[in-house]
C-alpha positions as CSV (number, residue, x, y, z in Angstrom):
1,M,-132.6,96.3,-191.6
2,S,-130.8,99.4,-190.4
3,K,-127.4,100.6,-191.6
4,R,-125.9,99.5,-188.3
5,E,-127.3,96.1,-188.7
6,I,-126.1,95.8,-192.3
7,Y,-122.6,96.7,-191.2
8,E,-122.5,94.4,-188.1
9,N,-123.7,91.5,-190.1
10,G,-121.1,92.0,-192.8
11,L,-119.0,88.9,-193.6
12,L,-116.0,91.1,-194.1
13,S,-115.2,94.7,-193.7
14,I,-112.4,96.8,-195.1
15,R,-111.2,100.1,-193.8
16,F,-108.8,102.6,-195.4
17,T,-107.0,105.1,-193.2
18,G,-104.7,108.1,-193.9
19,E,-104.6,111.8,-193.3
20,Q,-105.7,112.7,-196.8
21,L,-108.7,110.5,-196.4
22,K,-110.0,113.0,-193.7
23,T,-110.7,115.4,-196.6
24,H,-111.6,113.0,-199.5
25,G,-112.8,109.4,-199.9
26,V,-110.7,106.5,-201.1
27,S,-110.1,106.4,-204.8
28,I,-112.1,104.1,-207.1
29,Y,-108.8,102.4,-208.2
30,D,-107.6,101.7,-204.6
31,L,-111.1,100.5,-203.6
32,S,-111.6,98.3,-206.7
33,E,-108.2,96.7,-206.6
34,S,-108.7,95.8,-203.0
35,L,-112.3,94.4,-203.5
36,L,-111.2,92.3,-206.5
37,A,-108.3,90.9,-204.5
38,I,-110.7,90.0,-201.6
39,Q,-113.2,88.2,-203.9
40,R,-110.3,86.1,-205.5
41,I,-109.2,85.2,-202.0
42,I,-112.8,84.0,-201.3
43,H,-112.7,82.0,-204.5
44,K,-109.4,80.4,-203.7
45,A,-110.6,79.5,-200.1
46,Y,-113.6,77.7,-201.6
47,L,-111.6,75.8,-204.0
48,A,-109.0,74.9,-201.4
49,K,-111.7,73.6,-199.0
50,N,-112.9,71.4,-201.7
51,G,-109.5,70.2,-202.8
52,R,-109.6,72.0,-206.1
53,L,-107.2,74.7,-205.9
54,K,-104.7,74.5,-208.8
55,K,-103.3,76.8,-211.4
56,G,-106.0,78.4,-213.5
57,A,-108.8,76.9,-211.4
58,F,-112.0,78.9,-211.0
59,P,-115.3,78.2,-209.3
60,A,-118.0,76.9,-211.8
61,K,-120.4,79.3,-213.2
62,E,-123.3,78.0,-211.1
63,E,-121.1,78.2,-207.9
64,R,-120.1,81.8,-208.3
65,P,-123.3,83.6,-207.2
66,G,-123.1,81.8,-203.9
67,L,-119.6,83.1,-203.3
68,A,-120.2,86.7,-204.6
69,L,-120.1,89.7,-202.1
70,Q,-121.5,93.1,-202.5
71,L,-121.0,96.5,-200.7
72,G,-123.5,96.5,-197.9
73,E,-122.7,99.8,-196.4
74,R,-120.0,102.5,-196.4
75,R,-119.1,104.5,-193.3
76,R,-117.7,107.7,-194.8
77,S,-116.3,109.0,-191.5
78,S,-113.7,106.1,-191.5
79,D,-113.9,105.0,-195.1
80,A,-115.0,101.6,-194.0
81,F,-117.1,99.3,-196.1
82,A,-119.1,96.2,-195.1
83,L,-119.2,93.3,-197.5
84,V,-122.2,91.1,-197.6
85,P,-123.4,88.2,-199.8
86,I,-125.3,89.1,-202.9
87,L,-127.7,86.2,-202.3
88,A,-129.9,86.3,-199.2
89,D,-130.3,82.5,-199.0
90,P,-129.6,81.4,-195.4
91,T,-127.7,78.3,-196.8
92,V,-125.5,80.5,-198.9
93,Q,-124.7,82.8,-196.0
94,E,-123.8,80.0,-193.7
95,N,-121.6,78.5,-196.3
96,L,-119.8,81.8,-196.9
97,K,-119.4,82.3,-193.1
98,Q,-117.4,79.0,-193.0
99,I,-115.4,80.3,-196.1
100,I,-114.7,83.5,-194.3
101,Q,-113.3,81.7,-191.3
102,Y,-111.0,79.8,-193.7
103,V,-110.0,83.1,-195.3
104,V,-109.2,84.7,-191.9
105,S,-107.0,81.8,-190.9
106,G,-105.0,82.2,-194.1
107,V,-104.7,86.1,-194.1
108,V,-103.6,86.6,-190.5
109,G,-100.1,85.2,-191.0
110,Y,-99.4,88.0,-193.5
111,Y,-100.5,90.6,-190.9
112,T,-98.5,89.0,-187.9
113,G,-95.5,88.5,-190.0
114,N,-95.1,84.8,-189.3
115,V,-96.8,83.2,-192.4
116,L,-93.8,80.9,-193.0
117,D,-94.1,79.5,-189.5
118,R,-97.8,79.1,-189.9
119,I,-97.5,77.1,-193.1
120,H,-94.7,75.0,-191.5
121,K,-97.1,74.0,-188.6
122,E,-100.2,73.5,-190.8
123,K,-101.1,69.9,-191.1
124,D,-103.7,70.3,-193.9
125,D,-102.0,70.4,-197.3
126,N,-104.9,72.2,-198.9
127,K,-104.7,75.0,-196.3
128,K,-100.9,75.2,-196.9
129,I,-101.5,75.7,-200.6
130,F,-104.2,78.3,-199.8
131,I,-102.0,80.3,-197.5
132,G,-99.2,80.4,-200.0
133,S,-101.4,81.0,-203.0
134,I,-103.0,84.2,-201.7
135,Y,-99.7,86.0,-201.5
136,T,-100.5,87.8,-204.8
137,E,-103.9,88.9,-203.7
138,V,-102.6,90.2,-200.3
139,A,-99.9,92.0,-202.1
140,N,-102.5,93.7,-204.4
141,I,-104.3,95.0,-201.4
142,V,-101.1,96.1,-199.4
143,N,-99.8,97.8,-202.5
144,R,-102.5,100.4,-202.3
145,I,-100.7,101.8,-199.2
146,D,-98.5,104.9,-199.7
147,T,-99.5,105.6,-203.3
148,S,-101.0,108.7,-204.7
149,G,-104.4,107.8,-203.2
150,G,-103.4,108.8,-199.8
151,V,-104.0,105.4,-198.2
152,E,-101.7,104.8,-195.2
153,G,-103.2,101.7,-193.8
154,I,-105.8,99.1,-194.7
155,S,-107.6,96.9,-192.1
156,L,-109.7,93.8,-192.7
157,G,-112.3,92.6,-190.2
158,S,-115.2,90.3,-189.9
159,P,-118.2,91.9,-188.1
160,L,-120.3,88.8,-188.3
161,L,-117.5,86.8,-186.6
162,Q,-117.1,89.7,-184.1
163,Q,-113.6,90.3,-185.2
164,E,-113.2,94.0,-185.8
165,T,-109.6,93.5,-187.0
166,V,-108.4,90.4,-188.7
167,A,-105.5,92.2,-190.3
168,A,-104.2,95.7,-190.2
169,F,-101.8,96.3,-193.1
170,T,-99.2,99.1,-193.0
171,S,-96.1,100.2,-195.0
172,D,-94.2,97.6,-192.8
173,T,-96.4,94.9,-194.3
174,K,-95.2,96.0,-197.8
175,D,-91.7,95.5,-196.7
176,Y,-92.5,92.1,-195.3
177,L,-94.1,91.0,-198.6
178,V,-91.1,92.1,-200.5
179,E,-89.0,89.8,-198.2
180,L,-91.4,86.9,-198.9
181,K,-91.2,87.2,-202.7
182,G,-89.5,84.1,-204.1
183,E,-89.7,82.2,-200.8
184,T,-90.7,78.6,-200.9
185,Y,-92.3,76.2,-198.3
186,L,-92.6,72.4,-198.0
187,G,-95.8,70.5,-198.6
188,S,-96.7,67.3,-196.5
189,Y,-94.7,64.2,-196.9
190,K,-95.4,62.1,-200.0
191,E,-93.7,59.7,-202.4
192,I,-93.4,60.2,-206.1
193,K,-92.1,57.9,-208.8
194,G,-90.3,58.9,-212.0
195,R,-87.7,58.1,-214.6
196,V,-84.5,60.2,-214.3
197,Y,-83.6,61.8,-217.6
198,K,-81.4,64.7,-216.7
199,L,-78.6,65.4,-214.1
200,Y,-77.3,68.6,-212.6
201,P,-74.1,67.6,-210.8
202,A,-73.2,71.1,-209.5
203,S,-76.5,71.2,-207.5
204,N,-77.3,67.6,-206.7
205,I,-80.5,67.9,-208.7
206,V,-82.1,65.5,-211.1
207,A,-85.0,66.0,-213.5
208,I,-87.6,63.1,-213.7
209,R,-90.5,62.3,-216.0
210,R,-93.5,60.9,-214.2
211,S,-96.3,58.8,-215.6
212,G,-98.4,61.0,-218.0
213,G,-95.4,63.0,-219.0
214,N,-95.2,65.5,-216.2
215,T,-91.7,66.5,-215.2
216,V,-90.3,67.3,-211.6
217,T,-87.2,68.9,-210.5
218,V,-85.9,66.8,-207.5
219,F,-83.4,68.1,-205.0
220,L,-81.3,65.2,-203.6
221,T,-78.7,64.7,-200.8
222,P,-75.1,64.4,-202.2
223,E,-75.1,60.6,-201.4
224,D,-78.5,60.0,-203.2
225,F,-77.4,62.0,-206.1
226,E,-74.2,59.9,-206.6
227,T,-76.4,56.8,-206.4
228,V,-78.4,58.0,-209.3
229,R,-75.6,59.4,-211.2
230,Y,-73.5,56.2,-211.3
231,H,-76.5,53.8,-211.6
232,Q,-75.9,51.2,-214.3
233,E,-79.2,51.8,-216.0
234,R,-79.9,54.6,-218.4
235,N,-82.9,56.6,-217.3
236,P,-83.4,54.6,-214.2
237,L,-86.8,54.4,-212.4
238,F,-86.8,55.7,-208.7
239,L,-89.2,56.2,-205.9
240,F,-88.4,59.6,-204.2
241,K,-89.6,60.1,-200.6
242,G,-89.9,63.7,-199.2
243,H,-91.8,66.9,-199.6
244,P,-93.1,69.0,-202.5
245,I,-91.6,72.5,-202.7
246,Y,-94.2,75.3,-203.4
247,K,-93.7,78.9,-204.1
248,F,-95.6,81.8,-202.7
249,G,-98.3,83.1,-205.1
250,I,-98.6,79.7,-206.9
251,E,-102.0,78.2,-206.6
252,T,-101.5,74.5,-207.4
253,K,-101.0,71.1,-205.7
254,T,-99.3,69.8,-208.8
255,V,-95.7,68.8,-207.9
256,T,-93.1,70.5,-210.0
257,E,-90.2,70.7,-207.4
258,F,-89.4,68.1,-204.8
259,E,-87.1,67.7,-201.9
260,A,-86.2,64.1,-201.5
261,D,-85.0,62.7,-198.1
262,A,-84.6,59.1,-199.4
263,I,-84.7,57.3,-202.7
264,V,-85.5,53.7,-203.7
265,H,-84.6,52.1,-207.1
266,I,-87.5,50.3,-208.8
267,E,-86.7,47.4,-211.0
268,D,-87.9,48.4,-214.4
269,E,-90.3,45.7,-215.7
270,E,-90.1,47.2,-219.2
271,R,-86.5,46.3,-219.7
């Protein structure tokens, strides 16, 4: 296979641009940080597609070779690198192609600057979590811009999908990511049940303890908070209807914060 064919069959490509890069190549540090971030994004995409993305999750040892990419070719004239699967198995390559499509759909919002809107419109909760979870990895790539290495822009593409540019990050992207830091988004509608054990009157917030001991911070309307606050039972049991609250950069479907639109008291059979 020729170098041209290797590049054009790359699942992903990454290209570094900048005036200084006309006289020297991209530094090992900038390249390695970017490549590691891309591999982590691929792992998260795989886990999300399989409903397994949560804090600390990682593909099993036997799964990792089928997700691993290697440098297929470098185009020195533009400091562009093609990334291809380590394994040549056609089944592995087809699976990775589907994962790359998932990756592309998640990364593009950070490039276009409308990631919050994309998450809001997304129907698949696994995809929502994936898009929000890769904030840290995207930031690790973008933070290589305007450092001592001379990188002024970084472009991601997918030659195999015939998408020369999936995302073109610049210093403006760095500013956008700073604005996103600390932002939250809502997951799909769900109902959770728990026993109220703490009240925060100044914020209309209650803390509940769910079955199994997990705790959740629940944001209530003023009216619902008063209902809970003045309930005759101590540590009453309630059903909360609404949406989980997730933070950018957090990779978990576990509910730790919840925005409740309605509540229903549950008669406690233990009393």
